[in-house]
Structures are given as C-alpha cells and as structure tokens.
C-alpha positions in Angstrom: 92.8 97.1 154.2 90.6 95.0 152.0 92.0 94.0 148.6 89.7 92.4 145.9 91.1 91.1 142.7 89.0 92.0 139.6 91.3 90.4 137.1 94.9 89.3 136.6 95.6 88.5 133.0 98.3 90.2 131.0 97.9 91.6 127.5 94.3 90.5 126.8 91.5 89.0 128.8 90.7 85.3 128.6 87.2 83.8 128.5 86.9 83.7 132.3 89.2 86.5 133.5 89.9 90.2 132.8 93.2 91.9 132.8 94.8 93.9 135.7 92.3 95.3 138.2 92.2 95.7 142.0 89.7 97.2 144.4 91.3 98.4 147.6 89.0 99.4 150.5 89.8 101.0 153.8 87.0 102.3 156.2 84.6 102.9 153.4 87.0 104.5 150.9 87.2 102.6 147.7 90.3 102.9 145.5 90.3 101.2 142.1 93.8 100.3 140.8 94.5 99.7 137.1 91.0 99.1 135.6 92.2 97.0 132.6 90.2 95.2 130.0 87.1 93.3 131.3 87.4 94.5 134.9 84.3 96.8 135.0 81.8 93.9 135.1 83.2 92.2 138.2 83.5 95.6 139.8 79.8 96.4 139.1 78.9 93.0 140.5 80.2 94.3 143.9 79.2 98.0 143.9 77.7 100.7 141.7 80.0 102.9 139.6 79.2 105.9 141.7 80.7 104.2 144.8 84.3 104.3 143.5 86.1 107.1 145.3 89.3 107.3 143.3 91.3 105.6 140.5 95.1 104.9 140.3 96.6 104.0 136.9 100.2 102.7 136.7 100.6 103.2 133.0 98.7 103.7 129.8 98.6 100.2 128.2 94.9 99.2 127.8 95.2 96.0 129.8 95.7 98.4 132.7 93.4 101.3 132.0 90.8 100.5 129.2 87.8 100.0 131.5 88.2 103.5 133.0 86.3 104.8 130.0 83.2 102.8 130.5 83.4 103.4 134.2 83.2 107.1 133.6 80.3 106.6 131.2 78.5 104.5 133.9 78.9 107.3 136.3 78.0 110.4 134.2 75.3 109.0 132.0 73.3 107.6 134.9 73.5 110.6 137.2 75.2 113.8 136.1 75.2 115.0 139.7 77.8 112.4 140.8 81.0 114.1 141.9 83.9 114.1 139.5 86.0 111.0 140.0 89.7 111.7 141.0 92.0 109.8 138.6 95.7 109.6 139.3 97.9 108.6 136.4 101.4 109.5 134.9 101.1 112.9 133.3 99.9 112.6 129.7 99.2 108.9 129.8 95.4 108.9 129.5 94.9 111.5 126.8 94.2 109.0 124.0 91.8 106.9 126.1 89.8 109.9 127.4 89.6 111.3 123.8 87.8 108.3 122.3 84.3 109.5 123.3 82.3 112.3 121.9 83.8 115.7 122.8 82.7 116.9 126.2 80.7 113.9 127.2 83.0 112.8 130.0 84.4 116.2 131.0 82.4 116.4 134.2 83.0 112.7 135.1 86.6 112.9 136.3 89.3 115.1 137.7 92.7 114.1 136.4 95.7 114.3 138.7 98.8 113.8 136.6 102.1 112.9 138.3 105.6 111.9 137.5 106.7 108.4 138.5 108.7 108.9 141.6 106.3 111.4 143.2 104.5 110.9 146.5 101.0 112.1 147.3 97.8 111.1 149.2 94.7 109.4 147.7 92.0 109.6 150.4 93.4 107.8 153.5 96.2 106.2 151.5 99.8 107.6 151.5 101.1 106.8 148.0 104.8 106.6 147.0 105.6 105.8 143.4 108.7 104.6 141.6 109.6 104.7 137.9 110.0 101.1 136.8 111.2 99.9 133.4 108.5 99.2 130.8 107.9 100.3 127.2 106.0 103.3 128.5 106.3 105.3 131.7 105.1 102.9 134.5 104.6 103.9 138.1 104.9 101.1 140.7 103.5 102.2 144.0 103.2 101.6 147.7 99.8 102.3 149.3 100.1 102.7 153.0 97.5 103.3 155.7 97.3 102.6 159.5 100.7 100.8 159.5 99.7 98.5 156.6 101.3 98.6 153.1 100.3 97.2 149.7 103.1 97.3 147.1 102.2 97.1 143.4 104.6 96.9 140.5 102.3 97.6 137.5 104.3 96.1 134.6 108.1 96.1 135.0 111.3 94.6 133.9 114.3 94.1 136.3 115.1 97.1 138.5 117.0 97.6 141.8 114.1 99.8 142.8 111.8 96.8 143.1 113.4 95.8 146.4 112.9 99.3 147.7 109.2 99.4 146.5 108.5 96.0 148.1 110.5 96.4 151.4 108.6 95.0 154.3 105.2 95.4 152.5 102.4 93.3 154.0 101.4 92.3 150.4 103.3 92.5 147.1 101.2 92.3 144.0 103.8 91.8 141.2 104.1 91.4 137.5 104.8 87.7 136.7 104.1 87.5 133.0 106.3 84.5 132.6 107.3 81.6 134.8 111.1 81.8 134.4 112.5 82.4 130.9 111.5 85.7 129.3 111.5 85.9 125.5 114.2 88.1 124.0 111.7 90.7 122.8 110.4 91.2 126.3 113.6 91.1 128.3 114.0 94.3 130.3 110.3 95.2 130.1 108.4 92.4 131.8 109.1 90.1 134.7 109.0 86.4 135.6 107.6 84.7 138.7 111.1 83.4 139.5 112.4 87.0 139.6 109.5 88.1 141.8 110.5 85.4 144.3 114.1 86.7 144.4 113.3 90.4 145.2 110.3 89.5 147.4 112.7 87.4 149.5 115.2 90.1 149.7 112.5 92.7 150.6 111.0 90.4 153.3 107.4 91.0 152.1 104.6 89.4 154.1 102.9 87.7 151.1 103.0 87.7 147.3 100.2 87.8 144.8 101.3 87.2 141.2 99.5 89.1 138.5 99.7 89.9 134.8 100.2 86.2 133.9 100.3 85.9 130.1 97.4 83.8 128.8 98.8 80.2 128.8 101.2 80.7 131.7 100.7 77.9 134.2 99.7 79.4 137.5 101.0 76.5 139.6 104.3 76.6 137.8 104.5 80.4 138.5 103.9 79.8 142.2 106.5 77.1 142.3 109.0 79.4 140.6 108.4 82.1 143.1 108.9 79.7 146.0 112.4 78.9 144.8 113.6 82.1 146.5 110.7 83.2 148.7 109.4 81.2 151.7 106.2 83.2 152.4 102.7 82.8 151.1 102.3 82.9 147.3 99.1 83.0 145.3 97.9 84.0 141.8 95.5 86.9 141.1 92.2 85.5 140.0 88.8 87.2 139.9 87.1 87.3 143.3 90.3 86.6 145.3 90.1 88.7 148.5 93.0 89.5 150.8 92.3 91.2 154.2 95.4 92.9 155.5 95.8 94.1 159.2 95.2 97.7 160.0 
C-alpha cells in the first residue's frame, strides 16, 4: 500500500499547503481520500484526473471535499467517455457541493455511493469498515485493509471510545490533531489534539502515526512531541509530498 499526502491543513489552506487529502495506491488502483481545498493541484502533478479510480469522503466540510468538484470537471470536460467515478460518502453529505455547477454538467462524471457511518463495504481491492465519530456533521472514520495491511483514518473527530477500535493494530493511523494539547471550549468534543492521538494510538498499538488537520499556526514539532508523551512509535506530520509505503 502506497500512501501519498496531498495536504494536511485544517479549516483552510495555507500558502504552501492544502487541506486534507490522501492518495492511496495498491497494485494500480488509486483511491483518493478526502479531496479538500487545494489538493487537486498536487494530485494532478502526479497523475491525470482520469487515473483516479474511486473517492472516499469522510464528511461534508469543504476542507475535506471541496476539490471533488473541480476533479469531476477535469474528468468530464476533457473527455466525456471517461467512466463515471465511484464516490463514497455519508448519505446526503455531498448534495450542496455537487449542486454548485450548472444543472446536468457533472451527472455523467460520478456514481455516488451513499453510506451510513458504521457500514462496511469494498472499494476496489480495499475492504472498508467505517465508524461514526463525533463532529459537527456526520463523520465516518474508516479502516482501509488489503493484503494484511491496514490504514486507519479518523477524518475530523472529538474524543470517542471508538477511536481505539478504529485504530487497533493498524499499520498506519492518520489522525486529526487540530491542536497540540488544549482544545478551545468551542471545539471541545468535536476536534482532537495531538496529545489525545498519542493516548489512543498507544492503547491501540498502531505501527505508526501521521498527524493531520493541524490548524494553521499549530506547531508541527510541538504536535509530534505531544503525541510522543503516550505513544512510543514513529510519529510524523502530514505535509504535501510525504509518502508512506506500507507492507503488503
């Protein structure tokens, strides 16, 4: 399993980095996870829009899905014979985004597979299991497993006992670490800290941790240090171009 970080900012992109975005490849199958703001350009620097085989969206906040719309434009306006792109997202979550273009323009560009957080299904070679995790809107954290290798991804989440179950023995956990330690009152229960990621990653015995969704201004090195207070394995921060090769 080959994991490429397209972006890792939370809320809005910075001058040099887009928001959430991951490209996961296995034996030629390319799965795009959470195409947030400003992730399409680094994706297109690696491969044409037509080469994406499927998209998974954890929830409908634009820092996790906004660049799906220009991705679909890049596919259908260049070549209308390109097959419809399978898009997996919580039921009803993408209606407003997909409605911003002129009526009918993108209809042939995608095939929407709605699901309820908690469902399990396959995307190409990946067995996907999802969890409903606390956020302001329905958010589906997920495990993507293939050939004995597992990537766990939280999307955006507050504290939940389900996080240990989601992360259990994963080869790589990509986790919301919006803040280093203290979470502002208005975000308590809906977003996570790097310190909290370290606690449940240690309990879940994950192989490695990649911190994502850092709020602009959050110090990456401080976030790594906070995670290491309770987790002894490898820790890094999602930055554009970071590549992780997992066994299997």
